[in-house]
Structure formats: C-alpha cells, structure tokens
N, C-alpha and C positions, 0 to 999 in steps of 0.2 A: 533484454537479457541484462538486469543487473547485478551487480557484484559488491562480492557485501565491503564493507568500508575498508578492511585492512589488504584487500585485493588493489581497489578506489588509488589507498593509497602508495602502493607500490609502483603503478602507476604513473601517479605523479611524483613521487622519490624517479625516479630512471629520466623520465623525459623534462627534471632541474626544477622542481618545484620544492621550495621545504614542505618537508611532514614534520615530525614529533618521533623520536629514536622511542618505536615500542616492535615491544612481540606478541605473535602468537599461542597460546595454549588451548587446551582441552582438559585439565585437569588442574585441581586444586596447587598438587605436591608441583605440575608440569608448573602452574601462575608464578607460585613461593619462587625456588627455583631460579627461573628467569628475569621476577623484581629482583635480588639476589646478586644478579649478573649486573642488571639496570644501575642502583645504589640511585636510586634517587627516587622521591613519592612520584608516584604513578596514578596515571587514572586509568580504570579497568571498566571497559568498554565490552556489552554482551554484541555476537556477531549475529544478528539476525535484519532479511532484508524489509525494514520497515522506516517508518519514522516515527519517531514521538517514539520512541526509551528514555530519553530524560526523563521524559513525563511519571515511566514505567516504570520509574528504578532501575533500570537499564543500567545503568550506569554511576557506577561509589569510586571512593579514591580512598588511598591509601596514601601515610605515612614510615611505613616501617612495613618490612618484609610479612613481619607475624603479619601485620593488620591483610594481608591481601587472601591468607588462609579464605579465612571464613566469608570475604565480597562475595568471592569465586566461585565458593561452592553456591552460596546463596542467588550469586547467574549463571550460574550451570544446573539449577534446579525450577530457572523461570522459561515462562511461555510467555508472546510478546505478542499480543495480537494473531494468535493461535503459531507460532514463529515459534518450535523450541530452539530454546539458546544452548549449541553442540560446544560453537566456541568463546575461546576471550579474544580482550585483544586489550594490552596491557601495551601503559604511552608511559614518556616519563610527562609529568606534571603540569605546564606551561603557567609563566602566566599570565596574565591576560589585560591589557589596559581599553582595549578598542574590541570591538566583535565588529568585522564589516558581512557584506554577504555576495559572493561573481556566480553566476553560471555563464554557458554553454549549453540555449536549448537552440531547437530548431521551431518558430513562427511556424503554423500549419495553412496559417490565411494568406502570410505575407511568403513563405516559403523559401526563404531563409534564415540564418541562422542569427542570432538575436544572442547580444551580451547585456544582463539584465548585473546591475550590481546596485548595492544597497551602504549605507553610512548607520546603517542599522542590526549590523543579522547576530545570527541565535535563533532563539527555541525559538523563538512567538514573529520569526522574520513573517507569515503568515496574517500578520495584525498588522503590519510596520502600512500604513497609508499609502492609496498609490503613485502622492505625489510626492512620495520620500526612496521610491525605485528607478534608481534610470536602468531606459530601456534603446538601446543602439546598434539600428541594423548590419548586416556584416558582409558587404562584397565577397561571396567566396572565391569569385576573380583574383581578390587583395590580400585576404584578411583581415587583420584586426588594424585596418591603414594608424599613421601616429595622431591620426586628425579625432579617428575615435575613442581614441587613447586619452588624448587631453582633454574631451567633454564631456566622457568618465568621471575623469580624478575634477576638472572642475565641480564636477555637482557632490562628492563625494567630500572636499576640505581637506585632502590629505598634508600633511607640511612634504616637502620636499626630498625628503629620507624616504619616506614610507613609500609617498607617489612614482620614486625610480622601481619600486620593487615588485608592486602591483602593475606598475607598466609592462613589464615583463613576466609574471605569472598572466599576466587578460594576454600577452603573445602567447606563451607555450599550453599555457589548455588551451585557447583552439584548434594548436596545433595537433593537440594529444587529439582533439575533438573529431578534428578531422581523420589526421590518421590513423584510427581506434574505430572511426565508420560513427561516431558515437551519437544516441540522438540527446541524450543530457552530460554534461561536469558539470557539477557546483561542484560549487565549496563555500560553507555555513559550517562555521563562520572561519576568517582567510582572519586570522588570531595578532593586533600589531599590541607584539609583546619587549618591550624597549621601543630599540633602531630598527626590531627584527618584525618581519608577516610571517606567518604561518599554515598552512591550512590543517586546522588541527578537525573536520572533521566532509569530510568529505563520500560525492555519491556519484557513479558513473554509469550509465547508461549507454550497452550498447544493443543498433541496430541490429534483430535479429537472421535480420534476410544478410546480413555482412559479414553474417559469423565463419563464409569459408574463406576468409581469406587471412581470420587473424585466427592461426594454428593455434600461438599461445595463450589465446585464456583457455579459463578451462569450460566448457557444458554446466553449467550450475538452472536449477528449475526453481522460478516461484511458487512455486504451492505452497501452502500451509499442510498441518499434516491435514486436518477434515481434511483439505480437496484435495490428496491428496487417494486418504481413503475412499471417497467418494470414487474417482475418475481408478479406480477397483472397481467402483460397482458395476463401470462401465455410463458415468453419468456426467454430464460438466457443470460444475459445483465453484465459485467462483466468491470470497465473502469482498464482503462490500463496506460499509465505515457508518450502514444508518441502521433501522432502526424496525424492517418490515423484510418479515424473511419471502421470498418470490419462488413460485411452479410456476415455468410454463413451458411448452411442448414447440420446441425448436429452436436454434441460435435466434430468429427474425422474431422469433414472442416475444421472447426473454428480455432481447434488446427493445422492443414495443412498449410493453409493459414496464420497464425503471422509465426510460420515456414521459410513463402520461402518472405514472405515481412521482416523475418530478415536478409535470406540469401540475400538480396538485397540490401541491407545497411538500410530498410525503419522499424518504430518504432509503434504500434500500437495503439495509443489514446484506443482503449476499441474493442469488440469486441461480436455480438450478435448472438444467433446462433434463427436463427428463424424457425428449427423444418421441423418436414417434414409435408406437405399438409396445411405447412398458406395459408387463404385465403388474396384473395388483399387487402384485408380492415387488416385484419394483417398484412401485406407486407408493408402496406403502411402508419402504425403508425412506426411501428420496422424502417421504415429509416425515419419519420419523428424524431423519440426521436436519433439516428442518427447522427442529423443535427444540433440537440442538441445542441448537444457538443458541436461546432465552431473547428471541427479535418479539416485542414488543405486537404483532400482530404479525397474518400468514396467510396471506393471497396466493389464490392458485389461479391461472390462466387456462384454461385450458382450449382448446379450439381442435376439437375434434377427427381426425379424417381419420386414417390409421388408427391412432388414440380411438376408443371407444368410450363413450361417456359413464358408463355403465364402468365398465372398468374401473374408472378414475371414481366414481362412484362408492364403491364398494369398499376401493382401501382406503377410502376416509372415514367409509363409517367403522371400519374393522379395526381402525388406529383411535375411532371415540368409542369405543366400544370396552381396549383389550386396556388405553393406558392413558386413557384421553386427554382432548385441548384444550390446556392452560393460559392460552392467548385466544385473543378473539380470528376469528378466520371467518376468510372472503370468501367465496369462488364465485367464478364466470363458465360457466360451459353450454356448448355451444358447439355442434356439430354433428356424429355419425352417436345416433345413438341418447342424442342428446334429451328427449322428454323424458323419454326411461330410466336414467342419469340422473335428472333432475331431481323426476319423485319419488325416487329410490334417500334420497336427503329428506329427502322436503316429511318421506317419512319416519324419520329420522331426528323428527325437529332444526335438517339443516337449508341454510334459504343460498338457491343460486341465483343470479344473476346472470343474463344473454351478455351485456355489452361491456363493453371492457370498461369503459370514462366509468359510466355507473361503478361498480365495481371498485373498481384504482379510486374514484373518490372517499368509496364507502371505508373501505381497507386507512387511507390516510386519517380518515377523522377518529378511525376506534384505536389506529395506530399512539395517536396523542389524546388522547378521554377513556378509553378504555372500555371493555363491553365486557357482556354476560360470555361465560366458556365455552357456550358451546355453541358458540359462531349464531346467534338467532337473528340475523340480522332484518329481518324482513318486513 
C-alpha cells in the first residue's frame, strides 16, 4: 500500500527525520489560510500516488499568500497519470545546495533489505548512471552496521557535518522500514540546505499483508479513477506507462501477454482482464474502455474456454460498426467456437491470428509504425 507524500513525511517526522514544515489543504481558501499561518515562501505540491508530479506540473511555488490561491486552484483541477488531485501539501520552501538520494527496499533476488544511495538525487534519478548508485545489503539481524554506513558515506563524498546527519537518517529510516513492515522507504531528494539535511520528498510503501499489525495507518486505494470505474463493471484493469492497450481473458493470460509484448520490444499502456464468460455487451464495454485511453494500438488475446470466440468477435464488430476503431487492432482468437469467430471477423474485414507470438509481434510493429484503422493486418 502506497502512502501519500504528506503521510510518509508524518511518519518520517515521528521517527526523528527532519522534514519541511507543512500543512495539508483540500481547497484554495484553506491553502491560502495555511500559507498565511506559515508566513514563508512555500512549495505547493499535489498529492497523488504517482511519480513524475514535477514534470507534469503538479508542483508550484509561491512567495506570498496571495499567489497561493491561483496555484492551488490550478492543482486541484488537475489529473496526473489518471489520478485526480483532491489534496495539496503546502510546505516551507527550502534552499537546496545539494540533492541526495537515499532509500531502503527489499532485494527480491537476495531476499535482503538493501540501502540505495546516490549523491545525484532529484527528479532524474532514473537517469543517474549505475556506477554512481551505491548499494549495500543489510543483515536484518543487525540492522545498518556502522561499517555499512561508512562505506556508503565514503562513496557519497559528503563533508563531516552532513555525513553525521545522513548516518543518523539512514539508521532511522531502516528502523521505520522494519517497524512498519515497509517494502520501500525512499527519500528523494534528501536535501543539503546549508549545514542541515532535510527530507524534501518521500515515498513509503507498506506490505499489505502486514497491515493488520498497523492499525494506526489508513487504508488507501491506489487505483486510478478509470481503474475504479472498470472495477465497478466487474472487470480487472490496470493502467501502465506504455502505448499498447491489452485485453485478455484471465489473469495468467494477461500477464503472459505483457511478457510477450515486452519480448518483442513493446510496452503496455494498460491491461484489462475480461475474465471467463464475459458477455457480448461487457466485452464491448471493455474494448471501449481500452480505446478511451488513446493507445497507439490494441491487442486482444483470447483463449476461449468458457468465453466463446464468436461472442468476442460479435462485440468487436459492434464497436467497429457503431463507433469505429481509430487505432490498429490486432486479435488472437483460439478455443471455443474460434472458427466461427474468425470467419465473422473476416467477413467484416478484420483478420485474426491463431498464435500469440505472431499477434504480439505484429501489434508491436503497428504501435511503432502505424497501420490502417480497420485492423486489416493479414
């Protein structure tokens, strides 16, 4: 379970890690009032369970309270990566002399916590070269040993005053990581401001299977607005960052389709599990959801068991005739009534593949290069 930034910082503050003074607001008037009480230039930060807020325009700055209302109104009207902004965090603006990166996560291969640090933190941390990232494993029996801290600090090349503070923060975030059954505690950036070190942004993910041990934490859903809407239809849908929309029947089939798409160099914009035995109307609604996400191409991968291939074909034909399909559509049909379904599609100018790898390879090509709007791929 992901925590909002302001919740993560509350936990950091309770555990002795310096964070900027901040207040949460849900309206422009509340934001202005809180800024007046703080009496300092502020950063106004949208609270969503997604990265990339800064690049999406989800963080603004104001020198005076009267500048806050307009910025807050703009942020509270935004959607960022499918998440509507309902809450903003107003923080004192801090001087930044250096941005560090510091996190503790679980390494699934070595099955140990690992401390990850870099002296080049900030919004482009994903682009920092591997040789500038420091990783040291932590033995859960002993926690962050002093020699582990020294090795990390030597790599970060910090002065003595800053090093002492980072050492304390490293130990404290490990204690928080352990005590709250976290999967990730990340501070990025960990800002050096004069002689002080402050957690300017934070992410904390809690192991959902351990939530019963943490009654003090709220239950937070990280589903986007569209994911919630599709859930109400009785289907499973997950938004991702790629450009190919995927519909499959069954969770295993959906995961396999993602892997095969990735194998051929593509990336999924989302995936929708139509389940087994979805009706024509529900399949039609599912396809309309996928098209509403504006992908570059759509792949439908159906292995018909309870789901009948002719029902899937009927739904696709309805959507094509009623609303059109504005992007390349690739279909793989195999299983119950597949010959009938394939023939129905063929009669309506749509070709279907029988093998998953052929369909996946084709949709990746079409997503990159473009194709005719009727999905005539054969």
